[in-house]
C-alpha positions in Angstrom: 0.0 0.1 0.1 2.8 2.4 0.8 4.3 1.8 -2.7 1.0 2.7 -4.3 0.5 5.9 -2.3 4.0 7.2 -3.2 3.3 6.6 -6.9 7.0 5.7 -7.1 8.8 2.6 -7.0 11.2 1.7 -4.2 14.0 1.1 -6.6 14.4 3.5 -9.6 17.0 4.8 -12.0 18.2 8.1 -10.8 17.6 10.1 -14.1 13.8 9.7 -13.6 11.9 12.0 -11.2 8.3 12.0 -12.4 5.5 10.2 -10.5 4.0 7.2 -12.2 0.5 7.5 -13.5 -2.3 5.1 -12.5 -3.6 4.1 -16.0 -6.3 1.9 -17.1 -4.8 -0.9 -19.2 -7.1 0.1 -22.1 -5.0 3.4 -22.3 -1.9 1.3 -22.9 -3.4 -1.7 -24.9 -6.1 -2.1 -27.4 -7.9 -5.4 -28.4 -6.6 -6.9 -31.6 -9.5 -8.5 -33.5 -7.8 -9.8 -36.6 -8.6 -13.4 -37.5 -6.9 -15.9 -39.6 -9.7 -15.9 -42.2 -7.4 -15.9 -45.2 -5.6 -19.0 -43.7 -2.4 -17.2 -44.0 -1.1 -19.2 -41.1 -1.4 -23.0 -41.0 -1.5 -25.4 -38.1 2.2 -25.6 -37.9 2.1 -21.9 -37.0 -0.1 -22.2 -33.9 1.3 -20.6 -30.8 1.2 -21.6 -27.2 1.8 -19.5 -24.1 4.1 -20.9 -21.4 4.6 -19.4 -18.0 8.3 -19.9 -18.2 9.0 -19.7 -21.9 6.5 -17.1 -23.1 5.0 -17.3 -26.4 6.4 -20.2 -28.4 5.5 -22.5 -31.3 3.1 -25.2 -30.2 4.7 -28.0 -32.1 8.3 -27.0 -30.9 7.0 -26.7 -27.3 4.6 -29.6 -27.1 5.7 -31.9 -29.8 2.5 -31.7 -31.8 -0.2 -29.4 -32.9 -3.5 -29.2 -30.9 -5.3 -27.1 -33.3 -8.9 -27.8 -34.2 -10.2 -29.0 -37.6 -10.2 -25.4 -38.9 -7.9 -22.6 -37.8 -9.6 -19.8 -40.0 -11.1 -18.2 -36.8 -7.9 -18.3 -34.8 -6.6 -14.9 -33.6 -3.6 -13.6 -35.5 -0.6 -12.7 -33.2 2.0 -10.3 -34.6 5.4 -9.7 -33.3 5.1 -7.3 -30.4 1.4 -8.3 -29.5 0.3 -9.0 -26.0 -1.5 -12.3 -25.4 -3.7 -13.3 -22.3 -4.3 -16.9 -22.0 -7.5 -17.9 -20.2 -6.1 -21.0 -18.6 -5.2 -21.5 -15.0 -1.7 -22.4 -13.9 -0.6 -23.4 -10.5 1.2 -20.1 -9.9 -1.4 -18.0 -12.0 -4.9 -19.3 -11.3 -6.4 -16.5 -13.4 -4.1 -17.0 -16.5 -1.0 -15.4 -17.7 -0.1 -12.3 -19.9 2.9 -12.4 -22.3 4.6 -10.4 -25.0 5.2 -12.2 -28.4 8.9 -11.8 -28.8 9.5 -14.5 -31.4 7.4 -14.6 -34.6 3.9 -14.1 -35.9 1.4 -16.8 -35.7 -2.1 -17.7 -34.6 -3.7 -18.6 -31.2 -7.1 -20.2 -30.5 -10.1 -18.3 -29.5 -9.4 -19.3 -25.8 -6.8 -16.5 -26.0 -7.1 -12.8 -26.2 -4.7 -10.6 -28.2 -3.8 -7.0 -27.8 -1.9 -4.3 -29.6 0.4 -2.0 -27.7 -0.4 1.7 -28.0 3.0 3.1 -28.8 2.3 6.6 -27.6 1.6 5.4 -24.0 3.2 2.0 -23.6 6.3 0.0 -24.5 5.5 -3.7 -25.0 8.6 -5.1 -23.2 7.7 -2.9 -20.1 4.2 -4.5 -20.0 5.7 -7.9 -20.4 8.1 -7.2 -17.4 5.2 -6.0 -15.2 3.2 -9.1 -15.7 6.3 -11.5 -15.6 5.9 -11.2 -11.9 3.2 -13.7 -10.6 2.1 -11.3 -7.8 1.4 -8.6 -10.3 -0.6 -10.8 -12.8 -2.6 -12.4 -10.0 -3.4 -9.0 -8.3 -4.5 -7.5 -11.7 -6.7 -10.3 -12.9 -8.1 -11.6 -9.6 -10.9 -8.8 -9.3 -11.8 -9.1 -13.1 -12.0 -12.9 -13.6 -14.9 -15.0 -12.8 -14.4 -18.8 -13.0 -17.0 -21.1 -14.3 -17.9 -24.6 -13.0 -15.1 -26.2 -15.0 -12.5 -23.7 -13.7 -12.8 -21.8 -17.1 -12.3 -18.0 -17.1 -15.5 -16.0 -17.6 -14.2 -12.7 -19.0 -14.5 -11.1 -22.3 -11.4 -9.8 -24.1 -12.2 -6.1 -23.7 -12.9 -6.4 -19.9 -9.5 -7.7 -19.4 -8.3 -4.0 -20.0 -10.8 -2.6 -17.5 -8.5 -2.2 -14.5 -5.4 -0.1 -13.8 -1.7 -0.3 -13.4 1.0 2.2 -12.5 3.1 3.2 -15.5 5.9 5.7 -16.0 6.8 7.7 -19.0 7.9 5.9 -22.3 11.5 6.7 -21.7 11.5 5.1 -18.3 9.5 2.1 -19.5 12.2 1.5 -22.1 14.9 1.9 -19.6 13.4 -0.6 -17.2 12.6 -3.1 -20.1 16.2 -2.7 -21.4 17.7 -3.6 -18.0 15.6 -6.7 -17.6 16.4 -7.8 -21.2 20.0 -7.8 -20.2 19.2 -9.8 -17.0 17.0 -12.2 -19.1 20.0 -12.7 -21.3 22.3 -13.7 -18.4 19.6 -16.1 -17.2 19.2 -17.7 -20.7 23.1 -18.0 -21.0 23.2 -19.8 -17.5 20.4 -22.2 -18.5 22.3 -23.0 -21.8 25.5 -23.5 -19.9 23.8 -26.0 -17.5 22.2 -27.8 -20.4 25.4 -28.2 -22.3 27.3 -29.5 -19.1 24.4 -32.0 -18.5 24.8 -33.1 -22.1 28.6 -33.2 -21.8 28.4 -35.3 -18.7 25.8 -37.8 -20.4 28.2 -38.1 -23.3 31.3 -38.7 -21.0 29.3 -41.3 -19.0 28.4 -43.2 -22.2 32.1 -43.3 -23.3 33.3 -44.3 -19.8 31.0 -47.1 -19.1 31.3 -48.5 -22.6 35.0 -48.4 -22.1 35.5 -46.3 -25.2 37.4 -43.9 -22.9 39.9 -45.4 -20.4 42.3 -44.0 -17.9 45.9 -45.1 -17.4 47.5 -45.4 -13.9 49.9 -42.7 -12.6 52.8 -44.5 -14.4 50.9 -44.4 -17.8 50.2 -48.1 -17.8 46.8 -49.5 -18.6 44.6 -50.6 -15.8 43.5 -54.2 -15.7 40.4 -55.4 -17.6 37.0 -54.6 -15.9 35.2 -57.4 -14.3 31.3 -57.9 -14.6 29.6 -58.5 -11.2 26.2 -58.6 -9.8 25.0 -55.6 -7.8 24.4 -57.8 -4.8 28.0 -59.0 -4.9 29.5 -55.6 -4.6 26.8 -53.8 -2.5 24.2 -54.6 0.1 20.9 -52.9 1.0 20.3 -51.4 4.5 17.1 -51.0 6.4 15.5 -47.6 5.6 13.3 -47.3 8.6 13.4 -43.8 10.0 14.6 -43.4 13.6 12.7 -40.5 14.9 14.9 -39.8 18.0 15.4 -36.0 17.6 13.8 -35.2 21.0 16.0 -37.7 22.9 19.2 -37.0 21.0 20.5 -33.7 19.6 21.9 -34.5 16.3 21.3 -31.2 14.6 19.8 -30.9 11.1 19.7 -34.1 9.1 18.5 -34.0 5.5 15.5 -36.1 4.5 15.5 -37.6 1.1 12.4 -38.6 -0.8 11.3 -39.9 -4.3 11.9 -36.3 -5.8 15.2 -35.7 -4.0 15.8 -33.5 -0.9 12.5 -32.8 0.8 13.3 -30.7 3.9 15.7 -30.5 6.9 14.5 -32.1 10.1 15.9 -33.4 13.2 16.0 -37.2 12.3 19.1 -39.3 12.7 19.8 -42.0 10.1 23.3 -42.4 8.7 26.6 -41.0 9.6 28.3 -41.9 6.2 27.5 -41.1 2.6 25.4 -43.7 0.8 23.2 -44.4 -2.4 19.4 -44.2 -2.3 17.2 -45.7 -5.0 13.5 -44.8 -5.2 11.6 -48.0 -4.9 8.0 -46.8 -5.0 5.9 -44.4 -6.9 6.4 -42.1 -9.9 10.1 -41.6 -9.3 10.8 -45.3 -9.1 14.4 -46.1 -10.3 15.8 -42.7 -9.5 19.2 -42.8 -7.9 20.7 -40.2 -5.4 24.0 -39.8 -3.7 23.0 -38.9 -0.1 25.2 -36.9 2.2 26.4 -38.0 5.7 24.1 -37.2 8.6 21.0 -37.7 6.5 17.8 -39.9 6.3 15.5 -41.3 3.7 11.8 -42.0 3.5 10.7 -45.6 3.4 10.1 -45.2 -0.4 13.8 -45.5 -0.9 16.4 -48.3 -0.5 19.7 -47.6 1.0 22.5 -49.1 -0.9 26.1 -49.3 0.4 29.1 -50.8 -1.6 31.3 -53.6 -0.4 35.0 -52.7 -1.0 34.4 -50.4 -4.0 34.2 -46.7 -4.5 30.8 -45.2 -3.5 30.8 -42.5 -6.1 31.7 -44.8 -8.9 28.8 -47.1 -8.1 26.4 -44.1 -7.7 27.4 -42.9 -11.4 27.2 -46.4 -12.8 23.7 -46.9 -11.3 22.6 -43.5 -12.6 22.6 -44.7 -16.2 21.1 -48.1 -15.3 17.5 -48.8 -16.3 15.6 -50.0 -13.2 12.3 -49.7 -14.9 12.6 -53.2 -16.3 12.3 -54.5 -12.6 9.0 -52.7 -12.0 6.1 -54.7 -10.7 2.6 -53.4 -9.7 0.0 -51.8 -12.0 -1.3 -49.1 -9.5 1.8 -48.0 -7.8 5.1 -49.1 -9.5 7.6 -50.7 -7.3 11.0 -52.4 -7.5 12.6 -54.9 -5.2 16.2 -55.2 -4.2 15.7 -59.0 -4.6 15.2 -58.5 -8.2 17.6 -55.7 -9.2 20.5 -57.0 -7.0 21.1 -59.3 -10.1 21.8 -56.2 -12.3 25.3 -56.6 -13.9 27.7 -53.9 -12.9 31.0 -53.2 -14.8 33.6 -53.1 -12.1 37.1 -51.8 -12.8 39.9 -51.8 -10.2 39.5 -49.4 -7.3 42.1 -46.8 -8.7 40.3 -46.5 -11.9 37.0 -46.4 -10.1 38.3 -43.3 -8.3 39.6 -41.6 -11.5 36.2 -42.1 -13.2 34.3 -40.8 -10.0 36.7 -37.9 -9.7 36.1 -36.8 -13.4 32.3 -37.0 -13.1 32.3 -35.3 -9.6 34.2 -32.4 -11.2 31.5 -32.1 -14.0 28.8 -32.3 -11.3 30.5 -29.5 -9.3 30.4 -27.3 -12.5 26.8 -28.2 -13.0 26.1 -27.2 -9.2 27.8 -24.0 -9.4 26.0 -23.0 -12.6 22.7 -24.0 -11.0 23.5 -21.9 -8.0 24.4 -18.9 -10.3 21.2 -19.4 -12.0 19.0 -19.5 -9.0 20.9 -16.4 -7.5 20.2 -14.5 -10.7 16.7 -15.5 -10.9 16.2 -14.5 -7.3 17.9 -11.2 -7.9 15.5 -10.6 -10.9 12.5 -11.4 -8.7 13.6 -9.1 -6.0 14.0 -6.3 -8.6 10.6 -6.9 -10.1 9.1 -6.6 -6.8 10.7 -3.2 -6.1 10.9 -1.5 -9.6 7.2 -1.6 -10.1 4.3 -0.2 -8.2 
């Protein structure tokens, strides 16, 4: 409320001094009513609106076109148009509003399309404003009525009925330019992470097919790899949780579940690192390397190696297909008694260590990149919360 009364954002570029005006959205946008009646755009040019990716080609995004029999009544979306999708998302129960930054196409009649009024608005500024979930939800909540099937009851013109605070065009452009640079940095970090993950996958394939081998410290070849059953080189421990946090002060222990780390709680489970494999549910067969002083839920098996390198076994199991051991039609399940017969390629311990060190180094780079990405995204979110009214 304090920000709205001031009519100035908390964070601002110093060259701008004017107060922001509380403008109705129809002063900034106008409804675009052009239809695809001449069939200029085909089904391969249908667009989808994604909360994360923005406006994208439907086939490229979803793998296929979901267009109806005819697309002649679809809305035409030009480059620079604003699109409102009347579909609820978890973070946006009243839909999302995005700028078309890619290429022209068409959207179904479930979407609303708007032109930017260039004398009063700059499209990328509008896009920045509605990129913050809180802004989108706060704006749309009073306008949208939901039907029995959770569908949006709002006509396209009425979407523009409420107000937002907007500065002059020069300040709109300055803000949008700043966030464009920030978005480029985020995209670069995402791409870097993807490339590192692809590189790791390729290296793992070469390592475990023995296309890529290490020599010992004297340059000599390591011995041939052995092929052993998992049950011969590892054993399964009980994964019952001991909830003794009240009696014993063990500090924060990490709880692992089917989707990874769940939360930190005062449970004691294991003082050493170990491998856990999801044995129940949608994540069945996923493999995690769990840190010391941690615990797992009963939906995971605890696996510990016998005489081998823990990290090597973890990486080998990461590329193992456990789905072939699934039983159960309602809830998928795997049993150690079945998958303990899985064949494991087992080099000597020194080569195991070299392999695990290489893959751990790649994982460290992936983790650092992910941390940079999360920090940059959080930095952007904080600025969005404070650079708009």
